[in-house]
N, C-alpha and C positions, 0 to 999 in steps of 0.2 A: 701320409702314405696309404692309409686305409681307403680314402676316396679315390686316389690314383689307381690303386690296384683293382678296385671294383670297376672303375671306368674302363680300364684296359681289357678286363675280362668280358665286359658287356660288348665292347667293340669287336673283339675277336669272335664272339658268339654270333653277332649280326653278320659279320663277314662270312662265316662258315655257312650260314643258312641262306644268305642272299647272293653270295658270290661277289659281294662288293669288294673293291680293291682299297686297302687301307693306305693312307699317306705314309711316306717313308719314316717320318718322325712326327709324333703327336706333340702338340703344344704342352709345355710344362704347366702344372697346376701351381699358380703363384699365390693362391689364397693362403692367408695365415692360418695356422692350426687354431681350432676353436678352443676357447677356455674350458678347462676341465678340473674338477675337484677329485682328489684321490686320498685314500687313507694311508698314512705313512707308518703308524704304529701297529703294524701287523707282522706276522712271520713271513718268511720268504714265499711260502705257499699261499699266503693270504689269511692265515689263521688269525682270528681276532685276539687281541691282548686280553689276558685275564686279570689285568690291573690297570690303574690309571697311568697316563703318560703326560709329560709336561716339558717345559724348558727347551723348545726347539731352536735350532740354528741351521743355516743352510750355507753351503759353499758359494763363493762368488759366481761360479759358473753354473750354479743351479743343479748340479748333478747329485750332490750328497747332502743328506739331511741327518742331523744328529739330534737326539732327544734323551731325556731321562724317563725311566719307567719302572714301576713296581711289578710289572708283569714277569712271570717266570717261564713263559712258553714261547718267547720270541726266537730263542736259539736253543740248541741242545746243550745240556750240561749246566744250565742255570739252576743251581741248587742252594744258593746262599740266602734266598728269601730276603733280599735287600734291593733297594733302589739301585739300578745300574744305568750305564750310559750305552746307547746303541747308535749305530750308523746304518742308514739304509741308502743303498745305491739306487737312485730313482730311475736309472736306465736299465739295470739288470735285475732289480728287485732284491738283490742279495742283502741280507741283514747280518751284521756282525756286532759282537759285544766289544765295546772299547774299554770299559772299566775292568781291566784285569791287571794284576800286578806284573812287574817285569818278569817274574818267574813263571807267569801264566796262572798263578793261583787266584782264586776269587777273593774279593774283599769281604771282610767280616762285618763291615759297617756300610752305611749308605754312601753312594756317589751321586753327584749332581752338578748343575751349572755348566753344561758343555759349551765350548766355543770352538769353531772350526776355521781352519785357514782357507785361503782363497781356492786352492785346488783340491782340498779335502785330505791332504797328506797328514796334517797335524790336528789333533784334537786335545784341548785342555779340559780339565774337570776337577772338581773338588772331591776329596775322599779322605777316609781315615784308615790308618794301618796300625797294627800292633807293633810296638817297639819297647825296648827296655824303659821301664818307668811309666808305661801306660800307652794310651792311644796318641798317635800323631795325626793331626788334622792339617792337610796342606793341599797344594795345587799340583796336579800331575799332568804330564803330556804324553800322548801316545803318538809315535811316529809310525804311520801305517805302512810306510815303505820298508822300514827296517824291522818293524814289529816290536821295537823297544819302547819301554815306558820309563820316564824319568821324572824326578821331582824338579819342578821349576820355581817353587816358592823358596828361594834361596836368598841368603844375605849376601852382601858384597864380598864376603870372604868364603862364600860357597857352603855355608852351613844351612841345613833345613830350618825354616822358620814356620811358625804356626800361621796358617791361612785363615781367612774369614769365610764362614759358610753363608753369611747373609748376603754378601756381594760377590758374585761369581767373577772369576778371572776372564780376561779377554786376550786373544792372540792376534797378532798382526797378520796381514795377508800372506806373507812369506814364511811365517812361523818363527821369525827371528826374535821378535819382542813379545813378552807376556806381561800384562799389567795385572797385579793382584793386590788384595787388601791383606794387611798383616799387622800384628801388634808392634807398636812403635818401639817398645823396650827390647824386642827381639833384634832390632837393628841398631841399638844404642842411641835411639832418637828420643829418649825420655819416655813419656807416657805416664798416666796417672794423675796429671794435673789438669783435669777437665777434658782430656782426650786420650784415648788408648790405642786407636788404630790409625793407619795411614795407607796411602796407595803407593806401591812400589813398581818400578819398571825394570824388568829383567831383560838384558841383552844377552841372548844365548850364544851369539857369535863371539862377543868380547868377554863373556863370563863376568859381567858386572851387574850390579843392582843399585838403583838410586831411588830415593824418595821423591815423589813428584807432587804430593799434596801438601797443602798448608797445615800448620799446626796452630790451633787456637788454644791458648793456655788459660788457666783460671776458670772460674765459673761463669756461665752455665756449662753443662756437659755437651760436647759435640761428638757426632759420629759420622762416618762415611755413609751418605745416603744412597749413592749410586755412582756408576762409573762407565765410561765408554772410551774406546781406543780407536783412533783413525787407522785405516787400512795400512798406511805406511809405517805405523808404529811411532810416529813422531809426536802426535798430539793426544793428550788425555783430557777428556771432559769429565767433570765430577761435581757432585753436590755434597755439602755438609749440612747435617740436620741438628738442630738444637733439641735436646730431649729433656733436660732438667735445668731450670724450669722453662716453660714456654715451648713454642713450636716454630722458632725462627729457622732460617736457612740461608745458605750462600751457594752460588754457582760459579764454577771456575773452568778455565781451560789452561793447560800447561803445554809449553813448547819444549820438547826435549833437546832440540838443537841449540836454542838460545838460552834455555834454562829459565825462561820467564813465565810468570803466572799472571793471568788476567781474569778479573771478575766480569762475568757477563750480566750480572744482575744489578748493575749500578746505572742510574740515569745520567744524563749529561751534567746534571747538577750534583751528582753524588748520592742521590736518594736510593735507598734499598728497594729493589723490585722483587716480586715473587716470580722467579723463573725456574722452570723444571730442568731436569737432566738434559744436557745437550747431546744430540747424536751428531757425529762429525763425518764430513765427507773424507775421501781418501787422503787428501793433502791437508785436511784441517781448515780449508778456506771457508767452507759453509758449515753452519751449525743450526740444527733444527731443534726446537724446544716448545714446550707448552707454557702458557702464562695466562693469568687472569688480568694482567695489566693491559691497558689500552696502548699498545706500542705504536700505533699509527692513528692519525686523525681519522675520525669516522668509525672507530671501533667503540661502539656504545652498547654492545649487547650484554655486557656484564658477565660473559661466559669465559671459560677457559678455552683459548684458541691456540693453534699451532702456527708458529712463524719460522721462516728461514732467514738467518742472518749471514750476510757476507762479511766475514771478519776483517777483510782487507779494506773494503770501502765503507763499511757500516750500513750498507743498504739492507732494508728489511722487506720481506714479502710475506703477506698473510697467506697461509696455506689453506686454512679451513674456511671455505666459502660455500654458499649455496650454488646450485648449478647456474642460476641466473645472475650470480654475482653478489647476492645479498648476504647479510650476516647470518650466522648460525643461530639456532634457537636452543642449543644445549651444549654441554661441555665436550671438549675434545682433549685427548691425552696421548701419552706414550709415542712421541715422534720418533721415527726411524728414517734416516736419509740414505739415499743410494751413494756409492762412492764418487760419482760425478756431480752430485748435488742437485740433479735434475728432478728426481722423484722423492717424495716424502710420504711415508706411511703413517697412519694414525688411527686411533680408536675414537669413535664418536657415537653418541646416541642422538645426534641431530637429525632432522628430517630434511629432505630435498637436496641432498648433496650431489646426487647423480641424476643427470638428465634422463627423463623417461623411465626412471626406475623408482617406483614408490616404496620398495622394500628398504628396510633399515639394515645397517651393517652387522656388527659394529666396526668391522675393519675396512679401511679405505686406503687408497693411494692416490696422490695428486701428482700429475705431470705438470711441472711449473713452466715447461716450454710451450705446451699446447693448451694449458689452462683447463684441463679436464680432470675430474675426479672420478675414480672407478671403485666400485664395491668389490672387495676381495673374497670374503668368506661366503661365497654363493654355493648353495647346495648343488649337487650334480644335476638334479632335475630342474634347477631354477627355484625361484621363490626366496623366502627369507629363512635364515637360520633360526632354529628353535631356541638357541642359546644367545642371548644378547648381553652376556657378561663380558668382562675384559679378557681377551685372549692374550697369551704370550705369543710373540710372532717374530719372524725375521724375513728379510727379502734378499733375493739374489742381486748381483751387481746391476743387471739391466731392468730390475723390478718386474720381470716377466713371471717370476715364480716366488710365491710366498709360502712359508710354512707357518702354521698356527695351531693353537689348541682349541678344542671345543667340546662342550658337554652335550651338544645337540645329537640327536639320533637320526636326523634327516639330512646330514651332509652327504652321505653316500648310501646306496641301497645295502641292506643287510647288516646295518650297525645295530647289533642287539646285545652288546657286552655290558651296557649300562655303566660305562666308565669314560672318563675324559680321554680323548684321543688326540693325536697329532695328524694334521691333514696338510696336503700341498695343493695349492691352486696354480695350475700351469697356464701359460699363455695369457696372462692378465692383459686385457686390452678393452 
């Protein structure tokens, strides 16, 4: 819009001076908007946050970004001096605080781990509230259309159960399903015999809750390591971690329609493989994950790479490659897949991933259709981010917008708050 407006003004000025006759209709500017990096964790007027921000998520349409922040100056009336959840409308620049109780009261403890529905109507988060007998720690949902806030970490008989602060809840695209981690004993599923927590899927329409994760009993001790939910709410990907003794792990997917569980970390011969948390496409067909295992012939770099698995056909594609097609020279992690399975985001310290761009990421996205990898966290003026640590990030459905965290001061001009911020990269291409 900016280029079109300036072009029209210049043409009118020339016509007025020279008396030239303009054509009845100018040709439309079909050029794609240029990529641009903006700071998300600011007040509506652009005021810098006076505290660090983290845990970003973005709606599927790329309009709304949510994040957690310790800042107290993003909205008026923030006096609880606690970590809160905020939403920024990337179109209007409006900022609103999501983490308020249904009464409108502030929380007296921290809130975190936001997840947003496809159109930005629903936002889930973890928080603690005072109740008889002490603090209640659970998962809450804000309906931005009605303004109501409800507890969604509920048992099958609709009783509030304690949620897990370590692994944040996930909401489906339409807000109907919420996957959350909770204590097994709160649901009558045992607990205490080598495993205490499980993953539960709440169907808000039907008012039901079911356990979707496996229970490993006996020693050693196992915990939920991570969780992802497909956009349709049907499939859950998760990892279990062994904490005492050893550092073993298992990776699963669960299909809520069939009630079946499948391990993704087993070879064709039944051998245990080291496979990270799978990120699932909208219908669960594609799963993207990191692994140090040589999943395909020719994978000899000994590094952690990202792959995409077609769970229907078993076909594998290696995501992390150099621009010329060669193997990477460093590890890659934290795969995030788009709903259609075409784009996969990842974090890497490898070099040579993007053609003609010597700068390092660490955040990238690969288009598996055109075979091109693009660097995402590019400072507004170009160059390389000062922060090469692992960011938290999320991507829109078309992978044209990414939200991510950074401690760098060179992502946008005027970043002088000395705190971690959340940024958005628009028009990634």
